[in-house]
Each structure stands twice: as structure tokens, then as C-alpha cells.
C-alpha positions as CSV (number, residue, x, y, z in Angstrom):
1,M,-11.9,12.1,43.0
2,I,-9.1,13.5,40.5
3,S,-9.0,16.9,38.9
4,V,-9.9,17.4,35.4
5,T,-6.6,18.6,34.7
6,D,-5.3,14.7,35.6
7,L,-7.2,13.4,32.8
8,R,-5.4,11.3,30.3
9,N,-6.5,9.1,27.5
10,G,-8.0,5.8,29.0
11,T,-8.5,7.2,32.2
12,K,-12.1,5.7,33.5
13,V,-14.6,8.2,35.5
14,Q,-18.1,8.3,36.6
15,M,-20.0,11.3,35.8
16,D,-23.7,11.8,35.2
17,G,-24.8,8.7,36.4
18,G,-22.8,6.2,34.0
19,L,-19.1,5.0,33.5
20,W,-17.2,7.1,30.8
21,E,-13.5,6.5,29.3
22,C,-11.5,9.7,28.4
23,L,-10.6,9.4,24.7
24,D,-8.7,13.0,24.3
25,Y,-8.3,15.7,26.2
26,S,-6.7,19.2,25.7
27,H,-6.2,22.0,28.2
28,L,-6.7,25.5,27.0
29,K,-5.6,28.6,28.6
30,M,-7.0,31.9,27.4
31,G,-5.8,35.4,27.6
32,R,-8.2,36.6,30.3
33,G,-10.2,34.2,32.7
34,G,-9.6,30.5,33.9
35,A,-8.0,27.5,32.0
36,K,-10.4,24.9,30.3
37,V,-10.2,21.5,29.8
38,V,-11.7,20.0,26.4
39,T,-12.4,16.4,26.5
40,K,-13.8,13.4,24.6
41,F,-15.6,10.6,26.5
42,R,-17.2,7.4,25.7
43,N,-19.5,6.0,27.5
44,M,-18.5,2.4,28.6
45,E,-21.9,1.0,28.9
46,S,-23.6,2.5,25.6
47,G,-20.7,3.3,23.5
48,S,-21.8,6.7,22.7
49,I,-19.2,9.7,22.4
50,V,-19.4,12.8,24.1
51,D,-17.3,16.2,23.9
52,R,-17.2,18.2,27.0
53,T,-15.7,21.5,28.5
54,F,-14.6,21.7,32.1
55,N,-13.3,24.3,34.2
56,S,-9.6,23.4,35.5
57,T,-11.0,23.5,38.7
58,E,-13.5,20.6,38.5
59,K,-13.3,17.6,39.9
60,L,-14.3,13.8,38.6
61,Q,-15.1,10.7,40.5
62,D,-12.3,8.2,38.8
63,I,-13.2,4.5,38.9
64,F,-11.1,1.3,38.9
65,V,-11.6,-1.5,36.1
66,E,-10.5,-4.7,36.6
67,T,-10.2,-7.2,33.8
68,K,-11.0,-10.9,34.5
69,P,-9.7,-13.6,32.2
70,M,-12.5,-15.8,30.3
71,Q,-13.3,-18.4,27.9
72,Y,-15.4,-17.6,25.0
73,L,-17.7,-21.0,25.2
74,Y,-20.9,-20.3,22.3
75,K,-23.2,-17.5,21.1
76,D,-26.8,-18.0,22.6
77,G,-29.0,-16.0,20.3
78,E,-28.0,-12.9,20.2
79,D,-25.9,-13.0,23.5
80,F,-22.5,-14.4,23.7
81,M,-21.7,-17.0,26.6
82,F,-18.4,-16.7,28.5
83,M,-16.8,-18.6,31.5
84,D,-14.9,-17.2,34.3
85,M,-11.5,-19.2,34.6
86,E,-10.9,-18.7,38.2
87,T,-14.8,-19.5,39.5
88,F,-16.1,-21.2,36.5
89,D,-19.4,-18.8,36.6
90,Q,-21.1,-18.5,33.2
91,L,-21.8,-15.1,32.0
92,S,-24.0,-14.2,29.0
93,L,-23.0,-10.6,27.5
94,P,-24.7,-8.8,25.2
95,P,-23.7,-8.0,21.5
96,V,-23.0,-4.4,22.2
97,L,-20.0,-5.1,24.5
98,A,-18.7,-7.2,22.0
99,G,-18.3,-4.9,19.3
100,D,-16.0,-5.3,16.4
101,A,-14.3,-7.9,18.7
102,A,-17.4,-10.2,17.9
103,K,-16.4,-11.0,14.4
104,F,-12.8,-12.2,15.7
105,L,-14.7,-14.8,18.5
106,K,-13.9,-18.4,18.2
107,E,-14.8,-20.9,20.5
108,N,-12.7,-21.6,23.4
109,M,-10.9,-18.2,22.7
110,E,-9.3,-16.7,26.1
111,V,-10.3,-13.3,26.1
112,E,-10.2,-10.4,29.0
113,V,-13.6,-8.9,30.2
114,S,-13.3,-5.3,31.7
115,M,-15.5,-5.4,35.0
116,F,-16.9,-2.7,37.3
117,G,-18.0,-4.2,40.4
118,E,-20.2,-7.2,39.1
119,K,-20.9,-5.2,35.6
120,A,-19.2,-6.2,32.3
121,L,-18.2,-3.3,30.4
122,K,-16.0,-4.6,27.3
123,I,-14.2,-7.7,25.8
124,V,-10.7,-7.5,25.5
125,L,-9.4,-9.7,22.7
126,P,-5.7,-11.1,22.3
127,N,-3.7,-8.8,19.7
128,Q,-3.4,-11.8,17.2
129,V,-5.6,-14.7,16.7
130,I,-5.7,-17.6,14.2
131,L,-8.6,-18.4,12.4
132,K,-9.4,-20.4,9.4
133,I,-10.5,-19.4,6.0
134,V,-14.1,-20.5,5.3
135,E,-14.5,-18.7,2.0
136,T,-12.6,-16.9,-0.6
137,A,-11.6,-17.2,-4.3
138,P,-9.2,-20.1,-5.0
139,G,-5.8,-19.5,-5.6
140,V,-4.2,-19.7,-9.4
141,R,-1.1,-20.6,-10.2
142,G,1.6,-18.1,-10.5
143,D,0.4,-16.1,-7.8
144,T,3.4,-14.9,-5.8
145,V,3.9,-13.2,-2.4
146,S,4.6,-9.8,-3.9
147,G,1.3,-10.2,-5.9
148,G,-2.2,-8.8,-4.8
149,T,-4.8,-9.3,-2.7
150,K,-8.2,-10.8,-2.4
151,P,-11.2,-10.8,0.2
152,A,-11.5,-13.8,2.4
153,R,-14.3,-14.7,4.9
154,L,-12.8,-16.1,8.3
155,E,-14.7,-18.6,10.4
156,G,-15.5,-15.4,12.9
157,G,-17.4,-13.8,10.1
158,A,-14.8,-10.8,9.5
159,L,-13.9,-10.3,6.4
160,V,-10.3,-9.7,5.7
161,Q,-8.1,-9.0,2.5
162,V,-5.4,-12.0,2.2
163,P,-3.0,-12.7,-0.4
164,L,-3.9,-14.6,-3.6
165,F,-1.8,-17.5,-2.8
166,V,-4.0,-18.3,0.4
167,D,-6.4,-20.9,-0.2
168,Q,-9.6,-21.9,1.5
169,D,-9.7,-23.8,4.4
170,T,-6.1,-22.3,5.5
171,E,-5.7,-20.9,9.2
172,V,-4.2,-17.3,9.3
173,K,-3.1,-14.9,11.5
174,V,-4.9,-11.7,12.0
175,D,-4.4,-8.3,13.9
176,T,-7.4,-8.0,16.1
177,R,-7.0,-4.2,16.7
178,T,-6.9,-3.4,12.8
179,G,-8.0,-6.6,11.0
180,E,-5.4,-7.0,8.8
181,Y,-3.9,-10.5,7.7
182,L,-0.5,-11.0,9.1
183,S,0.5,-14.7,7.8
184,R,-0.4,-18.2,7.7
185,A,-0.5,-20.0,10.8
């Protein structure tokens, strides 16, 4: 058990029958009465966000979430198939767990999967991935590095703004946290 005054961004707790991650917290001390802790939690299973206020004396059950290296194999209908890199067991994960990461997934890509016990909670991609452009407007002679940008669709389905000189079938490096083009690969 941890005190609510020990909450920090990223702290994972179990409350109200679910698993929650602390997104934001602030400690409020009124003139009279006890202090309060105002928090914002994200449900790790459904993704919903809730604001909660606690008295400073309350306690929450903290949890340990481990990350396992897994390899993305393929998409099976709506679900994503992953293989545990240590035991070679295959695991089917719903699209809710992938979230925005789904558009950057590429077959045989190694990712980290956050697990609580035997339950998968979240897919964590590497910060940068290399993907091929499958659709974009053709480059025009005279386009320079300092010019504008154009939209390009990547092989995972993500839409990224790339410089005008980048052509279709070019591999590019993309930041998975922001979805921004970094460079050609």
C-alpha cells in the first residue's frame, strides 16, 4: 500500500476493481482542514480518464507492471498476434491495447508489452521506427530540403508529413511518440 501523497506521474495502482496509471497529481492545502490530493488517472484496461480527489491520509494498492520483449507477427482480423521472445508463446492482443501504436507496427518488429500477471496492458514501441512510404505525391525537380512538406502514408497506415523531395517506396525514420518524420533511412 502507498499513501496518496506518494503518487507521481506514471505510478500504477489498483483501485475500484481496476488497474490505473497516475497521469497528473497536485497537493492542495486549504487554510483549515486537512490537505487534499487531486489526481488524474487513466484506466490501463479501457483507456478512460478519471479525475479523483483524495484525503492526504488515504492509501492505495500499488502494483508491479513488468515489460516483456515480444515480436509482432501479423494482424489476425482485428487482433494483433505477438510472440514472447523468451518462451515463444503466441499472444493475441485486441486493438484497444495497441492504441496509436497500431499504425506504426510492422511485421517482425520487436516491441515491449506491459504485463500485470498474465494480463497484457499496453504495447510500447521503440522511440524510432523505419517504415516504407506506400503512397505520396511525386517529388518535383527543384524541391529542396528547406522547402515545404507533403502528406505520406506509411506501410503501417500512419499519415506523416515529409519533405517535398521524399518519394514513394523510400524508407523513412519516424518518431513513434509524436508521429513526426525524422530522416530518410
